[in-house]
TORVEXTOR-431492 format. One record per residue (C-alpha): residue number from 1; residue in three letters; x, y, z. Coordinates in steps of 0.001 Angstrom, whole numbers, m for minus. Layout:
BEGIN
   k   r    east   north      up
 NUM ALA       X       Y       Z
...
end
This chain:
BEGIN
   k   r    east   north      up
   1 MET    6865   m7989    3328
   2 SER    6578   m7563    m438
   3 GLN    3100   m7142   m1857
   4 PHE    3859  m10073   m4180
   5 ASN    3789  m12364   m1140
   6 LEU      24  m11892   m1197
   7 LEU     m48  m13953   m4386
   8 GLY     972  m16936   m2285
   9 SER   m1648  m16304     375
  10 ARG   m5036  m17956     311
  11 ARG   m6497  m14749    1731
  12 PHE   m5760  m13052   m1586
  13 ALA   m4529  m15360   m4361
  14 PRO   m7789  m17203   m5229
  15 PHE   m9654  m13906   m5414
  16 PHE   m6873  m12361   m7514
  17 TRP   m7008  m15152  m10089
  18 THR  m10799  m15216  m10085
  19 GLN  m11058  m11522  m10929
  20 ALA   m8178  m11656  m13432
  21 LEU   m9722  m14583  m15315
  22 GLY  m13054  m12761  m15373
  23 ALA  m11427   m9616  m16789
  24 PHE   m9718  m11775  m19434
  25 ASN  m13004  m13350  m20489
  26 ASP  m14871  m10049  m20669
  27 ASN  m12352   m8700  m23129
  28 ALA  m11682  m11925  m25023
  29 PHE  m15384  m12378  m25713
  30 ARG  m15988   m8747  m26687
  31 ASN  m13039   m8601  m29064
  32 ALA  m13811  m11982  m30589
  33 MET  m17364  m10810  m31214
  34 VAL  m16163   m7583  m32850
  35 MET  m13745   m9510  m35071
  36 LEU  m16513  m11895  m36132
  37 VAL  m19050   m9166  m36862
  38 ALA  m16657   m6712  m38484
  39 PHE  m14492   m9012  m40584
  40 GLN  m15989  m12473  m41023
  41 MET  m19739  m12165  m41573
  42 GLY  m19736  m10112  m44765
  43 LEU  m21944   m7380  m43308
  44 ASP  m22142   m3936  m44891
  45 ASP  m20458    m943  m43260
  46 LYS  m23669     488  m41802
  47 THR  m24595   m2783  m40134
  48 VAL  m21098   m3241  m38756
  49 SER  m21151     323  m37432
  50 LEU  m24529    m316  m35795
  51 TYR  m23317   m3431  m34002
  52 THR  m19945   m2025  m32930
  53 ASN  m21555    1112  m31489
  54 LEU  m24375    m836  m29861
  55 ALA  m21991   m3283  m28199
  56 PRO  m20422    m874  m25638
  57 ALA  m23850     482  m24717
  58 LEU  m25202   m3009  m24037
  59 PHE  m22195   m3854  m21874
  60 ILE  m22532    m644  m19850
  61 LEU  m26335    m761  m19481
  62 PRO  m26365   m3275  m16570
  63 TYR  m24168    m916  m14555
  64 PHE  m26972    1634  m14623
  65 LEU  m29737    m899  m14019
  66 PHE  m28291   m3323  m11494
  67 SER  m25297   m1786   m9675
  68 ALA  m27469    m762   m6738
  69 THR  m28908   m4276   m6470
  70 ALA  m25410   m5763   m6686
  71 GLY  m24284   m3523   m3835
  72 GLN  m27095   m4836   m1649
  73 LEU  m26217   m8449   m2478
  74 ALA  m22583   m7897   m1543
  75 GLU  m23493   m6510    1873
  76 LYS  m26400   m8754    2814
  77 TYR  m24820  m12097    1912
  78 GLU  m21505  m13865    2326
  79 LYS  m19287  m12683    m516
  80 SER  m17385  m15812   m1557
  81 ARG  m20662  m17644   m2144
  82 ILE  m21959  m14834   m4366
  83 ILE  m18702  m14932   m6331
  84 ARG  m19173  m18651   m7004
  85 TYR  m22703  m18043   m8286
  86 VAL  m21404  m15230  m10500
  87 LYS  m18744  m17511  m11981
  88 LEU  m21319  m20240  m12678
  89 PHE  m23371  m17581  m14444
  90 GLU  m20285  m16723  m16517
  91 ILE  m19887  m20354  m17596
  92 MET  m23500  m20453  m18783
  93 ALA  m23061  m17151  m20619
  94 MET  m19979  m18468  m22418
  95 VAL  m21850  m21610  m23465
  96 VAL  m24546  m19416  m25006
  97 ALA  m21785  m17331  m26622
  98 ALA  m20348  m20488  m28180
  99 ILE  m23693  m21127  m29850
 100 GLY  m23731  m17558  m31115
 101 PHE  m20177  m17810  m32441
 102 TYR  m20825  m21092  m34212
 103 THR  m24130  m20001  m35775
 104 HIS  m23028  m16394  m36442
 105 HIS  m26116  m15255  m34545
 106 THR  m25406  m11583  m33848
 107 THR  m28510  m10977  m31746
 108 LEU  m27595  m13875  m29479
 109 LEU  m24057  m12509  m29136
 110 LEU  m25421   m9096  m28167
 111 VAL  m27574  m10779  m25516
 112 VAL  m24455  m12488  m24155
 113 LEU  m22668   m9141  m24147
 114 PHE  m25438   m7762  m21949
 115 LEU  m25124  m10818  m19695
 116 MET  m21371  m10290  m19363
 117 GLY  m22059   m6692  m18435
 118 LEU  m24424   m8027  m15762
 119 HIS  m21681  m10421  m14634
 120 SER  m19225   m7532  m14222
 121 THR  m21856   m5362  m12547
 122 THR  m22534   m7994   m9899
 123 PHE  m18871   m8750   m9335
 124 GLY  m17797   m5090   m9106
 125 PRO  m18979   m4198   m5574
 126 ILE  m17618   m7483   m4233
 127 LYS  m14278   m6969   m5966
 128 TYR  m13319   m3939   m3911
 129 ALA  m15418   m4544    m791
 130 ILE  m13837   m7943    m107
 131 LEU  m10279   m6589      21
 132 PRO  m10603   m4712    3350
 133 GLN  m12051   m7895    4860
 134 ALA   m9289  m10130    3517
 135 LEU   m6265   m7864    3929
 136 LYS   m4589   m6098    6808
 137 PRO   m4701   m2276    6669
 138 GLN   m1031   m2079    5690
 139 GLU   m1683   m4526    2827
 140 LEU   m4561   m2580    1317
 141 VAL   m2552    m397   m1069
 142 GLY    m404   m3313   m2214
 143 GLY   m3462   m5517   m2689
 144 ASN   m5221   m2854   m4732
 145 GLY   m2079   m2394   m6781
 146 LEU   m1929   m6098   m7560
 147 VAL   m5620   m6179   m8473
 148 GLU   m5213   m3179  m10775
 149 MET   m2093   m4673  m12352
 150 GLY   m3767   m8050  m12791
 151 THR   m6885   m6488  m14262
 152 GLN   m4939   m4405  m16772
 153 LEU   m2805   m7320  m17919
 154 ALA   m5793   m9667  m18081
 155 MET   m7743   m7140  m20142
 156 LEU   m4802   m6694  m22488
 157 VAL   m4190  m10413  m22947
 158 GLY   m7935  m10949  m23344
 159 MET   m8152   m8347  m26110
 160 ILE   m5224   m9867  m27961
 161 ALA   m6510  m13414  m27462
 162 GLY  m10020  m12549  m28634
 163 ASN   m8675  m11028  m31841
 164 SER   m6128  m13771  m32463
 165 LEU   m8417  m16719  m31767
 166 MET  m11109  m15498  m34116
 167 LEU   m8508  m15108  m36883
 168 ILE   m7623  m18822  m36845
 169 LYS   m8691  m19835  m40315
 170 GLY  m11606  m22230  m40314
 171 TYR  m11602  m22720  m36556
 172 GLY  m11881  m19192  m35160
 173 PRO  m15359  m19476  m33586
 174 ILE  m14566  m22904  m32135
 175 ALA  m11221  m21749  m30721
 176 ALA  m12753  m18616  m29189
 177 SER  m15636  m20610  m27714
 178 ALA  m13434  m23317  m26229
 179 THR  m11059  m20772  m24711
 180 THR  m13710  m18567  m23107
 181 ILE  m15567  m21570  m21668
 182 ALA  m12321  m23021  m20306
 183 ILE  m11347  m19696  m18722
 184 ALA  m14802  m19382  m17154
 185 VAL  m14445  m22870  m15660
 186 LEU  m10987  m22011  m14311
 187 GLY  m12436  m18853  m12782
 188 TYR  m15113  m20885  m11029
 189 LEU  m12542  m23366   m9703
 190 ALA  m10413  m20494   m8404
 191 SER  m13468  m18939   m6745
 192 ARG  m14043  m22104   m4736
 193 ARG  m10762  m21423   m2922
 194 ILE  m11756  m17914   m1795
 195 PRO  m12124  m17888    2015
 196 PRO  m15494  m16860    3451
 197 ALA  m16092  m13117    3693
 198 PRO  m19008  m12596    6092
 199 ALA  m21911  m10326    5276
 200 THR  m21328   m6794    6539
 201 ALA  m25027   m5873    6742
 202 PRO  m27029   m9117    7084
 203 GLU  m29995   m7202    8496
 204 LEU  m30274   m5076    5340
 205 VAL  m33827   m4932    3972
 206 PHE  m33558   m5724     274
 207 ASN  m35025   m3223   m2166
 208 TRP  m35787   m4783   m5553
 209 ASN  m36742   m1497   m7202
 210 PRO  m33622    m547   m9198
 211 ILE  m34653    3085   m9614
 212 THR  m35275    3892   m5960
 213 GLU  m32327    1772   m4857
 214 THR  m30026    3529   m7324
 215 ALA  m31116    6863   m5873
 216 ARG  m30509    5548   m2353
 217 VAL  m27089    4133   m3243
 218 LEU  m26015    7420   m4793
 219 GLY  m27218    9158   m1636
 220 ILE  m25088    6812     491
 221 THR  m22125    7451   m1797
 222 LYS  m22553   11211   m1397
 223 ALA  m22983   11056    2388
 224 ASP  m19260   11483    3058
 225 ARG  m18081   14329     871
 226 ARG  m14447   13237     963
 227 VAL  m15324    9727    m181
 228 PHE  m17719   11018   m2816
 229 ASN  m15086   13282   m4306
 230 ALA  m12655   10370   m4379
 231 VAL  m15340    8448   m6283
 232 LEU  m15642   11360   m8701
 233 GLY  m11872   11207   m9132
 234 ILE  m12083    7505   m9995
 235 SER  m14880    8198  m12474
 236 TRP  m12784   10910  m14071
 237 PHE  m10010    8357  m14527
 238 TRP  m12460    6212  m16499
 239 PHE  m13473    9248  m18553
 240 PHE   m9860   10065  m19379
 241 GLY   m8960    6450  m20121
 242 THR  m12020    5929  m22309
 243 VAL  m11209    9017  m24374
 244 LEU   m7606    7876  m24766
 245 ILE   m8355    4277  m25739
 246 ALA  m11202    5246  m28084
 247 GLN   m8863    7487  m30082
 248 LEU   m5943    5063  m30250
 249 PRO   m7079    3168  m33395
 250 ASN   m7351    6366  m35456
 251 TYR   m4183    7765  m33901
 252 THR   m2331    4567  m34740
 253 ARG   m3582    4466  m38314
 254 ILE   m3499    8162  m39241
 255 ASN    m729    9733  m37174
 256 LEU    1606    6807  m36613
 257 GLY     952    5100  m39947
 258 GLY     695    1753  m38213
 259 ASP   m1300   m1397  m38787
 260 GLY   m3152   m3518  m36238
 261 SER      85   m4663  m34615
 262 VAL     965   m1057  m33762
 263 ASN   m2475    m593  m32224
 264 THR   m1832   m3661  m30093
 265 LEU    1563   m2228  m29135
 266 VAL     177    1102  m27943
 267 LEU   m2563    m639  m25952
 268 THR      95   m2869  m24418
 269 LEU    2228     112  m23430
 270 PHE    m682    1845  m21731
 271 SER   m1799   m1312  m19919
 272 LEU    1695   m2265  m18780
 273 GLY    2345    1293  m17638
 274 THR    m836    1285  m15571
 275 GLY     148   m2032  m14019
 276 VAL    3630    m774  m13159
 277 GLY    2221    2427  m11667
 278 ALA    m240     427   m9592
 279 LEU    2543   m1764   m8219
 280 LEU    4801    1204   m7473
 281 CYS    2106    2786   m5313
 282 GLU    2892     511   m2386
 283 ARG    6598    1349   m2396
 284 MET    6041    5069   m2893
 285 SER    3351    5281    m220
 286 GLY    5160    3236    2410
 287 ARG    2290     702    2466
 288 ARG    m159    3403    3543
 289 VAL   m3214    4861    1869
 290 GLU   m1326    7851     462
 291 VAL   m3648   10190   m1413
 292 GLY    m672   12501   m1867
 293 LEU     101   10414   m4961
 294 VAL   m3158   11519   m6601
 295 PRO   m1970   15052   m7523
 296 LEU    1265   13514   m8810
 297 GLY    m777   11168  m10992
 298 ALA   m2955   14019  m12254
 299 PHE     139   16039  m13152
 300 GLY    1601   13119  m15103
 301 LEU   m1626   12522  m17026
 302 THR   m1637   16116  m18210
 303 ALA    2105   16452  m18836
 304 PHE    2463   13324  m20931
 305 GLY    m979   13714  m22504
 306 VAL     101   17108  m23821
 307 ASP    3439   15706  m24951
 308 LEU    1642   12918  m26807
 309 TYR      51   15621  m28941
 310 PHE    3402   17195  m29799
 311 ALA    5118   13836  m30363
 312 HIS    3222   13079  m33608
 313 PRO     754   15879  m34424
 314 HIS     705   15380  m38208
 315 VAL    m556   12719  m40586
 316 ALA    2019    9995  m41163
 317 ALA    3857   10062  m44483
 318 VAL    3940    6265  m44692
 319 HIS    1115    3909  m43750
 320 GLY     776     203  m43072
 321 LEU    3816     m46  m40790
 322 ASP    4056   m3060  m38533
 323 TRP    5203   m2593  m34957
 324 LEU    8887   m3228  m35695
 325 ALA    8933    m768  m38577
 326 PHE    7173    1790  m36392
 327 LEU    9743    1445  m33604
 328 HIS   12526    2113  m36091
 329 GLY   10838    5323  m37240
 330 ALA   11702    8843  m36122
 331 GLY    9984    9961  m32925
 332 SER    8554    6544  m32135
 333 TRP   10276    6216  m28776
 334 ARG    8825    9505  m27620
 335 VAL    5364    8071  m28284
 336 VAL    6367    4895  m26441
 337 MET    7517    6968  m23464
 338 ASP    4369    9104  m23404
 339 LEU    1935    6198  m23560
 340 THR    3844    4180  m20979
 341 LEU    4099    7083  m18547
 342 ILE     450    8001  m19006
 343 GLY    m212    4457  m17835
 344 VAL    2232    4732  m14917
 345 PHE     714    7987  m13695
 346 SER   m2758    6502  m14149
 347 GLY   m1736    3895  m11588
 348 PHE    m480    6610   m9230
 349 TYR   m3811    8369   m9664
 350 VAL   m6416    5644   m9344
 351 VAL   m4991    3063   m6902
 352 PRO   m4765    5465   m3922
 353 LEU   m8293    6661   m4666
 354 PHE   m9679    3123   m4529
 355 ALA   m7758    2439   m1313
 356 TYR   m8993    5749     134
 357 VAL  m12624    4835    m556
 358 GLN  m12104    1409    1018
 359 ALA  m10346    2810    4087
 360 ARG  m12762    5686    4741
 361 THR  m16083    3906    4170
 362 PRO  m17731    1876    6960
 363 ARG  m17772   m1846    6152
 364 ASP  m21570   m2074    6273
 365 ARG  m21849     492    3455
 366 LEU  m18738    m167    1392
 367 SER  m20345   m2478   m1182
 368 ARG  m23091      38   m1863
 369 VAL  m20571    2868   m2133
 370 ILE  m18631     764   m4658
 371 ALA  m21925     186   m6474
 372 GLY  m22478    3948   m6539
 373 ASN  m18949    4324   m7848
 374 ASN  m19724    1856  m10642
 375 ILE  m22868    3769  m11607
 376 LEU  m20902    7001  m11842
 377 ASN  m18093    5238  m13719
 378 ALA  m20615    4047  m16298
 379 LEU  m22021    7560  m16600
 380 PHE  m18560    9052  m17109
 381 ILE  m17694    6394  m19701
 382 CYS  m20818    7342  m21648
 383 MET  m19901   11011  m21298
 384 ALA  m16410   10215  m22580
 385 SER  m17879    8547  m25648
 386 GLY  m20025   11607  m26266
 387 PHE  m17012   13858  m25700
 388 GLY  m14960   12004  m28301
 389 LEU  m17802   11781  m30804
 390 GLY  m18673   15446  m30336
 391 LEU  m15132   16712  m30827
 392 GLY  m14727   14367  m33778
 393 ALA  m17886   15789  m35343
 394 LEU  m16378   19255  m34943
 395 GLY  m13415   18117  m37018
 396 LEU  m10830   17528  m34292
 397 THR   m8301   14792  m34936
 398 ALA   m7318   12052  m32496
 399 VAL   m4237   13930  m31259
 400 GLN   m6255   17103  m30798
 401 ILE   m8752   15146  m28708
 402 PHE   m5807   13820  m26646
 403 LEU   m4736   17420  m26057
 404 ALA   m8263   18507  m25134
 405 ALA   m8577   15678  m22591
 406 ALA   m5163   16454  m21083
 407 LEU   m6012   20141  m20672
 408 LEU   m9457   19337  m19314
 409 ASN   m7703   17145  m16760
 410 VAL   m6072   20290  m15349
 411 LEU   m9460   21878  m14702
 412 VAL  m10851   18709  m13144
 413 ALA   m7772   18298  m10943
 414 VAL   m7987   21904   m9738
 415 TYR  m11676   21397   m8957
 416 ILE  m11118   18155   m7034
 417 PHE   m8127   19471   m5095
 418 THR  m10025   22651   m4250
 419 ILE  m13020   20867   m2774
 420 VAL  m10855   18131   m1208
 421 PRO   m7685   20022    m224
 422 GLU   m6544   16961    1742
 423 PHE   m5250   15460   m1528
 424 LEU   m3051   18463   m2301
 425 MET   m2030   18843    1330
 426 ARG    m958   15211    1485
 427 PHE    1008   15679   m1738
 428 ILE    2882   18684    m332
 429 THR    3537   16807    2902
 430 TRP    4652   13680    1066
 431 VAL    7087   15650   m1126
 432 LEU    8511   17681    1772
 433 VAL    9010   14778    4144
 434 ASN   10415   12398    1534
 435 THR   12741   15109     226
 436 LEU   14161   16057    3613
 437 TYR   14123   12737    5440
 438 ARG   14333    8970    5111
 439 VAL   11667    7747    7499
 440 ARG   11308    4286    9034
 441 VAL    8191    3474   11042
 442 ASP    7549     778   13615
 443 GLY    4667      30   15940
 444 LEU    2130    2309   14256
 445 GLU    m271    m618   14065
 446 ASN    m946     185   17735
 447 ILE   m2929    3224   16647
 448 PRO   m6614    2204   16540
 449 GLU   m8030    1822   13033
 450 GLU  m11184    3622   14103
 451 GLY  m12491    5567   17056
 452 PRO  m10887    8343   19108
 453 ALA   m7413    8216   20592
 454 LEU   m4866   10692   21897
 455 LEU   m1392   10392   20369
 456 VAL    1456   11672   22539
 457 CYS    4872   12372   20998
 458 ASN    8151   14111   21783
 459 HIS    8811   17417   20003
 460 VAL   12146   17847   18226
 461 SER   11666   20078   15173
 462 PHE    9235   22334   13376
 463 MET    8695   19479   10923
 464 ASP    7424   17007   13537
 465 PRO    3720   17391   12637
 466 LEU    4500   16905    8949
 467 VAL    6596   13802    9618
 468 LEU    3756   12304   11627
 469 MET    1124   13456    9144
 470 ALA    2986   11789    6282
 471 ASN    3325    8466    8091
 472 LEU     171    7917   10132
 473 ARG   m2337    5635    8441
 474 ARG   m5236    7688    9751
 475 PRO   m5609   11459    9586
 476 ALA   m4937   13116   12924
 477 ARG   m5708   16542   14354
 478 PHE   m2454   18068   15607
 479 VAL   m2260   20397   18576
 480 MET     581   22791   17829
 481 TYR    2015   26048   19036
 482 TYR     132   28839   17319
 483 LYS    3307   30514   16044
 484 ILE    4311   27314   14240
 485 PHE     750   27032   12927
 486 ASN    1128   30501   11373
 487 ILE    4394   29807    9489
 488 PRO    3878   30949    5856
 489 VAL    3253   28162    3306
 490 LEU    3076   25519    6042
 491 LYS      m1   27267    7412
 492 PHE   m1928   25990    4371
 493 VAL    m916   22432    5208
 494 PHE   m1724   22782    8904
 495 HIS   m5032   24536    8254
 496 THR   m6059   21921    5685
 497 ALA   m5132   19167    8139
 498 LYS   m7395   20864   10712
 499 ALA   m4524   21376   13124
 500 ILE   m5447   22992   16430
 501 PRO   m3354   26050   17392
 502 ILE   m2596   26432   21081
 503 ALA    m952   29115   23205
 504 GLY     289   29309   26764
 505 GLN   m1963   30489   29555
 506 LYS      30   33700   29905
 507 GLU     289   34301   26146
 508 ASP   m3360   33984   25172
 509 PRO   m5787   32218   27511
 510 ALA   m8591   32482   24942
 511 VAL   m6560   30548   22343
 512 LEU   m5697   27967   25007
 513 GLN   m9324   27410   25998
 514 ARG  m10427   27262   22376
 515 ALA   m7762   24617   21735
 516 TYR   m9051   22401   24555
 517 ASP  m12602   22791   23269
 518 GLU  m11546   21810   19739
 519 VAL   m9611   18804   21036
 520 ASP  m12645   17609   22966
 521 ALA  m14921   18073   19957
 522 ALA  m12497   16180   17702
 523 LEU  m12289   13244   20112
 524 ALA  m16068   13253   20465
 525 ASP  m16265   12901   16670
 526 GLY  m14033    9820   16796
 527 ASP  m10890   11516   15452
 528 LEU   m7265   11012   16367
 529 VAL   m5650   13954   18149
 530 CYS   m1888   14294   18454
 531 ILE    m295   16437   21158
 532 PHE    3315   17314   22008
 533 PRO    3087   17481   25814
 534 GLU    6503   19111   26288
 535 GLY    4849   22353   25230
 536 GLY    7642   23358   22848
 537 LEU   10643   22230   20843
 538 THR   13504   20641   22708
 539 LYS   16478   22978   23029
 540 ASP   19062   20352   23885
 541 GLY   17791   17160   22227
 542 ASP   16454   15762   25483
 543 ILE   12772   15317   26296
 544 ALA   11475   18135   28489
 545 PRO    9082   17413   31374
 546 PHE    5529   16818   30203
 547 ARG    2987   19513   30950
 548 PRO    m442   18633   32360
 549 GLY   m2365   19174   29101
 550 VAL   m2871   15440   28549
 551 SER   m4508   15049   31957
 552 ARG   m6794   17992   31299
 553 ILE   m7880   16486   27979
 554 LEU   m8549   13069   29514
 555 GLU  m10575   14560   32347
 556 ARG  m13058   15877   29803
 557 ARG  m12869   12983   27335
 558 PRO  m11383    9649   28528
 559 VAL   m9851    8005   25451
 560 PRO   m6939    5613   24864
 561 VAL   m3492    7219   24788
 562 VAL    m899    5967   22281
 563 PRO    2738    6877   23081
 564 LEU    4880    7764   20045
 565 ALA    8485    8845   19686
 566 LEU   10503   10517   16955
 567 ARG   14122    9484   16620
 568 GLY   16908   11089   14650
 569 LEU   15442   14541   14058
 570 TRP   17828   16360   16379
 571 GLY   20323   18184   14186
 572 SER   18234   17745   11037
 573 VAL   16311   20411    9169
 574 TRP   14547   22890   11477
 575 SER   15574   21469   14809
 576 ARG   17180   23761   17396
 577 ARG   20543   22085   17599
 578 ASP   22265   25136   16156
 579 SER   21982   28670   17444
 580 MET   19809   31163   15616
 581 LEU   22984   32680   14134
 582 HIS   23999   29445   12439
 583 ARG   20609   28067   11527
 584 ALA   20650   29717    8113
 585 ARG   23358   27370    6880
 586 LEU   22670   23899    5556
 587 PRO   21642   21424    8250
 588 ARG   24148   18963    9588
 589 ARG   22181   16026    8230
 590 PHE   20183   16610    5081
 591 ARG   18042   13562    4178
 592 ALA   18471   12402    7758
 593 ARG   17410    8919    8753
 594 VAL   14387    9398   10977
 595 GLU   12336    6862   12884
 596 LEU    8776    7076   14165
 597 VAL    7885    4386   16691
 598 GLY    4786    3638   18708
 599 SER    3691    1347   21508
 600 ALA     493    m189   22818
 601 PRO   m2374    2121   23810
 602 ILE   m2809    3001   27470
 603 ALA   m6315    3008   28913
 604 PRO   m7307    6521   30070
 605 GLN   m7736    5458   33701
 606 ASP   m4171    4085   33718
 607 VAL   m2470    7220   32388
 608 ARG      43    8824   34765
 609 MET    2052   11733   33418
 610 ASP    5373   10577   34858
 611 ALA    4870    7044   33507
 612 LEU    3760    8394   30128
 613 GLU    6845   10594   29890
 614 ALA    9033    7639   30836
 615 ARG    7402    5508   28156
 616 VAL    8071    8109   25455
 617 ARG   11675    8410   26679
 618 GLU   12017    4636   26477
 619 LEU   10639    4589   22940
 620 ARG   13013    7314   21819
 621 GLY   16023    5693   23473
 622 ASP   19417    7275   22858
 623 MET   18617    8248   19274
 624 ALA   17685   11914   19654
end
């Protein structure tokens, strides 16, 4: 099913339009206010500078003050009802904004800006916490992609609309007011169609102290190191994006020689690119939470960020170009490519991280983790502003700041992938498997979304663990022959994936016992464990008799058993179809079509080795 089908589903569509209309209004109001203050009120440069620099701070301030409280609200109460209250609040804020626009009351407009920041702060934890409740696990990446795409486009259209409406001669304030109020009303009407999303922690004791609750929320966010580092990755995305967008006006004017229409063009390219990247995530990840795309996204941000510096490093010879004149100029399409692809790779980077946080965080804490994420995002946005201002004060130009951010991204990426090697491991696995095979999966929804289970699969090639690793929705601990575990290069992947090396009783009884102990500990921790009960690779394409390891595991730790089968790997890369003498040549079927299928879990008390072997044989069928 295409992710776009979600737009026709009541589970998703009303929420999608509610959040998109809210993102539109945030940006339409802010840009209309800036246009009014900067160009239509006759204020001096110092006053304009004061207001335009104060505005972002006022919008961000509620994230620091109230994100923790918003996280509590989203977990203690039913979410669709909170959304409706938030949208009513938005309508009232836009009515007050209309008064400010009409009377040119800047202080009142700044108050409304703070209120809109509060609106976004309250909506933020609900925005991402409601998706896992509304969507199936296989829809999560696609749903996040649509939300990211919708948000980017709504922000872009809102920015353009805010500027354009306020420029309507004689009627700008009225047009901006009428539009923002109408959009707020539409958002409220859309919110009334959102299905109920029950409270995930109704017993939560509410803490009204924002300082202590902020500290507690950040502690909850840091509790799972993997999730926390994903949150840091998301916050870094906001840092990078803030630096980029803040420099675009000067870059457009000084380096590209463009007018306001060129600035709109470059913003459009970045926003559209991000939307496209977000949508592509579902196709590229196979509808799974695929954090292997994150290193790819980080690479693209640096590569095209650096190229953006070299595309137009000097001051433009001609100024005042409109967007058409700019596109006809030398080197313009390289800039277009760089900005668009920075957006695309931004989507690859941030969408899997959001989905990862949603998938790995318990439901009764997700809203507060999202609140912690929002607090850190706000902090990183402020740091990005300081970064840009500081480098500007040192005399660096916009393109030099682009280059600095792109190079800094390398250091941040290395840091994140060092402390969370799963991201890099998944990237290597994703590249290897998708280069060598074309994989189709079926029945993997039978694997429990949480809790321990033992996965049992036939063993055809040295790549079997990687094929499974790249396609399972949950991480699994693989039990594998210790000599395969020690293969150079792949050992990094297996070690990072916490694979469990095993040896035969006659080869190394200590390794064997240690393997059983590790399997038991992993299952006790609620992990998935995958075992190949044949005890080795098939030599003839058939499934060898199962060894008693599964029974021994279940005796110590009774858990559900999920039968799996690999099809089509026999004769592909690293299977044993050919003799050792001929294995050095190219495989018979490069980019082989491979299938991974699963069936319903078997209760531990019902597991019989002969029946389990027969079930795996049945799943594999004749397609070795």
